[in-house]
C-alpha positions in Angstrom: -3.9 1.9 -66.1 -3.2 -0.2 -62.9 -3.2 1.3 -59.5 0.1 1.2 -57.6 0.3 -1.1 -54.6 3.3 -0.3 -52.5 4.4 -3.2 -50.3 6.9 -2.7 -47.5 9.1 -5.6 -46.3 8.9 -7.0 -49.8 11.7 -9.5 -49.3 10.5 -10.6 -45.8 7.8 -13.0 -44.7 4.9 -10.6 -44.6 5.6 -8.4 -47.6 6.6 -11.4 -49.7 3.4 -13.3 -49.0 1.3 -10.2 -50.0 3.2 -10.0 -53.3 2.5 -13.7 -54.1 -1.1 -13.5 -53.0 -1.8 -10.4 -55.1 -0.1 -11.7 -58.2 -2.1 -15.0 -57.9 -5.5 -13.2 -57.5 -7.5 -13.0 -60.7 -8.8 -9.5 -59.9 -6.1 -7.8 -57.9 -3.4 -8.9 -60.2 -5.0 -6.8 -62.9 -6.1 -3.9 -60.6 -2.6 -3.3 -59.1 0.9 -2.8 -60.2 3.2 -3.9 -57.4 6.0 -1.6 -56.1 8.1 -3.7 -53.8 10.0 -1.7 -51.1 13.2 -3.1 -49.4 16.2 -1.6 -47.8 18.8 -3.1 -50.1 17.8 -3.8 -53.7 21.2 -5.6 -54.4 20.3 -8.6 -52.2 19.4 -11.8 -53.9 15.8 -11.8 -52.7 15.3 -8.3 -54.1 16.9 -9.3 -57.4 14.6 -12.3 -57.6 11.6 -9.9 -57.5 13.2 -7.8 -60.3 13.6 -11.0 -62.4 9.9 -11.6 -61.9 9.2 -8.2 -63.5 8.3 -6.5 -60.3 9.3 -2.9 -59.7 11.7 -2.8 -56.7 12.7 0.4 -55.0 15.0 1.0 -52.0 13.7 3.0 -49.1 14.9 3.7 -45.6 12.0 4.0 -43.2 14.0 6.5 -41.2 14.3 8.7 -44.3 11.3 10.8 -45.2 12.7 11.7 -48.7 13.1 8.0 -49.6 9.7 7.2 -48.3 8.2 10.0 -50.4 9.6 8.4 -53.5 8.4 4.9 -52.6 4.9 6.2 -52.0 4.6 8.6 -54.9 1.4 7.9 -56.9 0.5 4.9 -54.6 -3.2 4.0 -54.3 -2.8 1.3 -51.7 0.0 0.5 -49.2 0.8 -2.5 -47.2 2.9 -1.7 -44.1 4.7 -3.9 -41.7 7.2 -2.6 -39.2 10.1 -4.7 -37.7 10.4 -5.0 -33.9 13.4 -3.3 -32.3 14.1 -6.6 -30.5 14.6 -8.3 -34.0 16.6 -5.5 -35.7 18.6 -4.6 -32.6 17.7 -0.9 -33.2 17.4 1.7 -30.5 14.1 1.3 -28.6 11.4 3.4 -30.2 12.8 3.0 -33.7 9.9 0.8 -34.8 7.3 3.4 -33.7 9.3 6.1 -35.5 9.4 4.2 -38.7 5.7 3.5 -38.6 4.9 7.1 -38.1 7.2 8.2 -40.9 5.4 5.9 -43.3 2.0 7.2 -42.1 3.1 10.8 -42.7 4.4 10.0 -46.2 1.2 8.1 -47.0 -0.9 11.1 -45.9 1.2 13.4 -48.0 1.0 11.1 -51.0 -2.8 10.9 -50.8 -2.8 7.1 -50.3 -6.4 5.9 -50.5 -6.0 2.6 -48.5 -3.3 1.8 -46.0 -3.2 -1.8 -44.7 -1.2 -2.0 -41.5 -0.1 -5.1 -39.6 -0.9 -4.1 -36.0 -1.2 -5.5 -32.5 -2.7 -4.6 -29.2 -1.1 -2.3 -26.6 -0.2 -4.9 -23.9 0.8 -2.4 -21.3 -2.6 -0.7 -21.4 -4.6 -3.9 -21.8 -2.9 -5.4 -18.8 -3.3 -2.2 -16.7 0.5 -2.1 -16.5 1.0 -5.7 -15.3 2.9 -6.6 -18.5 4.9 -3.5 -19.4 7.7 -5.1 -21.4 6.0 -6.5 -24.6 7.5 -3.6 -26.7 6.9 -5.2 -30.1 3.2 -5.2 -29.4 3.0 -1.8 -27.9 5.0 -0.2 -30.7 2.6 -1.4 -33.3 -0.3 -0.2 -31.2 1.3 3.2 -30.9 1.6 3.4 -34.7 -2.0 2.4 -35.1 -3.1 5.1 -32.7 -1.0 7.6 -34.7 -2.5 6.5 -38.0 -6.1 6.8 -36.6 -5.3 10.3 -35.4 -4.4 11.3 -38.9 -7.6 10.0 -40.4 -5.8 7.9 -43.1 -8.2 5.3 -44.5 -6.7 2.2 -43.0 -7.4 -1.5 -42.4 -5.6 -2.8 -39.3 -4.8 -6.5 -39.3 -3.6 -8.2 -36.1 -1.8 -11.5 -36.9 -2.0 -14.3 -34.5 0.4 -17.0 -33.4 2.3 -18.8 -36.2 1.4 -22.5 -36.5 4.8 -22.8 -38.3 6.5 -22.0 -35.0 5.7 -25.6 -33.9 7.6 -27.0 -36.8 10.2 -24.4 -37.8 11.2 -23.3 -34.3 11.0 -26.8 -32.8 8.4 -26.0 -30.2 7.2 -29.6 -30.2 10.4 -31.4 -29.0 10.9 -35.1 -29.6 12.3 -37.0 -26.6 14.4 -40.1 -26.5 11.3 -42.3 -26.0 9.8 -40.9 -29.3 7.1 -38.8 -27.6 6.8 -35.0 -28.1 6.8 -32.3 -25.4 5.4 -28.8 -25.6 6.7 -26.6 -22.7 5.8 -23.2 -21.6 5.1 -20.9 -18.6 1.3 -20.8 -18.8 -1.5 -23.0 -17.6 -2.4 -25.8 -20.0 -6.1 -25.0 -19.8 -6.2 -21.2 -19.4 -3.7 -19.8 -22.0 -5.5 -19.1 -25.3 -3.3 -19.0 -28.4 -4.9 -17.6 -31.5 -3.3 -19.9 -34.0 -2.9 -19.1 -37.7 -1.1 -20.7 -40.6 1.4 -18.1 -41.7 2.3 -19.7 -45.1 -1.3 -19.9 -46.3 -3.3 -17.4 -44.3 -0.8 -14.6 -43.5 2.5 -15.4 -45.1 5.4 -17.8 -45.3 7.4 -19.7 -42.6 10.2 -18.4 -40.6 13.8 -19.8 -40.5 14.4 -23.2 -38.9 15.8 -22.3 -35.5 15.2 -25.1 -33.0 14.5 -24.0 -29.4 13.5 -25.9 -26.3 10.4 -24.2 -25.0 7.0 -23.0 -26.2 7.5 -19.3 -26.8 5.3 -16.7 -28.6 7.3 -15.7 -31.6 4.4 -15.0 -33.8 5.0 -11.3 -33.7 8.7 -11.1 -33.1 9.3 -12.0 -36.7 8.1 -10.3 -39.8 4.7 -11.4 -40.2 2.6 -12.1 -43.4 -0.8 -11.0 -44.7 -1.9 -13.1 -47.7 -5.6 -14.0 -47.3 -6.5 -11.2 -44.9 -4.9 -8.6 -47.1 -6.6 -10.0 -50.2 -10.0 -9.7 -48.3 -9.2 -6.1 -47.3 -8.1 -5.1 -50.8 -11.1 -6.7 -52.5 -13.7 -5.2 -50.1 -12.1 -2.1 -48.6 -15.5 -0.7 -47.7 -16.0 -3.6 -45.2 -12.7 -3.2 -43.5 -11.7 0.5 -43.5 -10.9 1.8 -40.0 -11.5 -1.7 -38.5 -9.1 -3.8 -36.5 -9.3 -7.4 -37.6 -7.7 -10.2 -35.4 -6.4 -12.8 -37.7 -6.4 -16.5 -36.5 -8.3 -19.7 -37.1 -9.4 -20.2 -33.5 -8.2 -19.9 -29.9 -6.3 -23.0 -28.7 -5.2 -24.0 -25.2 -1.9 -25.8 -24.9 -3.9 -28.9 -24.0 -5.9 -28.7 -27.1 -2.8 -28.1 -29.2 -1.3 -31.3 -27.9 -4.5 -33.3 -28.1 -5.1 -32.4 -31.7 -1.4 -33.0 -32.5 -1.8 -36.6 -31.1 -5.1 -37.1 -33.0 -3.7 -36.1 -36.4 -0.1 -37.5 -36.2 -0.7 -40.6 -34.1 2.3 -39.6 -31.9 2.3 -39.3 -28.1 2.6 -35.9 -26.6 2.4 -33.8 -23.4 2.4 -30.2 -22.2 4.7 -29.3 -19.4 4.2 -26.0 -17.5 7.5 -24.4 -16.5 8.4 -22.0 -13.7 8.8 -18.5 -15.1 12.5 -18.3 -14.3 13.2 -21.7 -15.8 11.4 -20.6 -18.9 13.4 -17.4 -19.2 16.6 -19.5 -18.8 16.0 -20.9 -22.3 15.8 -17.5 -23.9 18.4 -14.8 -24.8 18.7 -12.6 -21.7 18.0 -9.3 -23.6 14.5 -10.5 -24.7 13.7 -13.1 -22.0 11.3 -10.9 -20.0 9.6 -9.6 -23.1 8.9 -13.1 -24.5 7.8 -14.3 -21.1 5.3 -11.5 -20.8 4.1 -12.1 -24.4 3.4 -15.7 -23.3 1.6 -14.6 -20.1 -0.5 -12.3 -22.2 -2.3 -15.4 -23.6 -3.7 -16.0 -20.1 -4.7 -12.5 -19.2 -5.9 -10.2 -20.7 -5.6 -12.3 -23.9 -3.5 -12.1 -27.1 -6.1 -9.9 -28.7 -7.4 -8.6 -25.3 -10.5 -10.8 -25.6 -11.5 -9.9 -29.1 -13.4 -12.4 -31.1 -12.3 -13.9 -34.4 -15.7 -14.1 -36.1 -15.5 -10.8 -38.0 -12.2 -11.8 -39.6 -13.7 -15.1 -40.6 -16.7 -13.4 -42.2 -14.4 -11.0 -44.1 -12.5 -14.0 -45.5 -15.7 -15.9 -46.3 -17.0 -12.9 -48.3 -14.2 -13.5 -50.8 -14.3 -17.3 -50.7 -11.5 -17.8 -48.2 -11.2 -19.3 -44.8 -8.5 -19.6 -42.2 -6.6 -22.9 -41.9 -7.2 -24.9 -38.7 -4.5 -26.5 -36.5 -5.6 -29.9 -37.6 -5.6 -28.8 -41.2 -2.0 -27.6 -40.8 -0.9 -30.8 -39.2 -2.5 -33.0 -41.8 -0.1 -31.7 -44.4 2.9 -32.1 -42.1 2.6 -35.6 -40.6 6.0 -36.6 -42.0 7.6 -33.9 -39.9 6.7 -35.9 -36.7 8.0 -39.4 -37.3 
């Protein structure tokens, strides 16, 4: 009899990618029976899962009773929480939802929880960057889970490579050249890039914007390869925090490799902080600015290396996609 794998955010980027990755894996597809959790099972995306023969259940992360039903009998759980800045919820809702699922997982006797986490920016920056709530909330949930002693793997997703294509971060000018613009130093900011579609999930909606902004973790993020690695070898990942990215890239390197692969001209332009914020919706402008500044100091992952994550992937025959590798398959986008 297959073990139950409960996947939250099943119709979103992160959860959807986990479903596809598990179903395609020769071992995990036999080991697990997927239970997809979503807020509204009547939506087309949920019905598509039903048509694929996947069990779909509705659950409200604010309702402990519905969570108990979603986690009943579950062996493994993949959890992603949505930022309040994305959902428009009252501040603190994301943290509450994460804690509710942790409590339900503990009560259900879940043997392996895989949580999409991030660093606490306020603490890592010694209070200098206090407004990156979508990072801090996930860090608070991670701390809560660790306090309960639930066997957990914590995966920290990096900056989506697909932001450069789907969000229009590389803007084509009238002269045909491309510009990447942001508030950080071209040589000091270190962006941990990772290919969401292949390494951690699928792409986000095509919403062009004018500036280079760190939306990697303001959207539901995915977990494909890294979740597969954690599920295949839980003994190597339990209670560990795994930063997930191909490498650290400066804005200068991002543009240089873009030019090398595509043959197009490009440049990076550093913007004044207020000018940068002027391109963003006022309610989230300061949060996104500080998220960007995080990449200079203390670092997106607070200085953590990426080697352990690469080793975990290699142990199951996988590797993270490089920025050049990503661009090679998308040259036609930049013509």
